[in-house]
C-alpha positions, 0 to 999 in steps of 0.5 A: 280791750285786750284779748282773753285766752279761753280756759278750755280751748286756749284760743283768744277772744275779746270779752264783752266789757258790758256783760256782768256774767261769765265771758263765753268763748265764741269758739267752744262756748266755755264760760270763763271768769269775768275778771273785770267784775272780780277786780271791780269787787276788789275796788268796792272792798277798797271803797268800804275800807276807805270809808271805814278808815276815814270814819275811824280817823275822825270818830275814834273815841269821840275826839280827834287824836293826832298820833302815829296811827293817824299819821299812818292812816293818811298814806293808807287812805291815799293808797286805797284811793289810788287803787280804786281809781286805777281799777275803775279807770282801767279797761282791762285791770286783770292785764295790768301789773301796776293794779295787781301790785296796788291790790297786794299793797292794800291787802298787806297794809290792811292785814298789818293794821287789822291783824298783825298790829292787834297781835302785837298788842296782845289782842286778836280780832277773830272777824278780821282774821277770818276775813283775811283768811278768805281774801288771801286765797281769793287773791291768789286765785285771781292772780292765777286766773289773770295770768292764764287769761292774758293771751298776749304774754306777760302783764304790762306795767301800764293800767 
């Protein structure tokens, strides 16, 4: 497990991988964000997205259709599955640039499918727009926290 830098005293400490709450710095007692829990929440969103994408693929309009959307949905489901596996297998997902790239790729593709494509068709889903409007700043906050938490320098490329 990589060392995490405290927000307050900037000293490194090894977080408890089992705890579900905040990571408490042993030096100053400051509660730091449990980044593993946040990445697991992103993986849970990817699981929901994978289930909904597969359901939409098989049950769209009550019949199986083979069109451009179904062809593009296959690689997207593979991207979701890869992201889920990478996050759950990693001991420190916040310290991996590969996982971060996968998370942003999933977000951009999902945004393109659910918002940008609908706008191009002349329709808008207010619910999808609100969800992505909340996720976008959350991902920036998580990236900022992860970059400040890694005590050993830049993010490594391996998960």
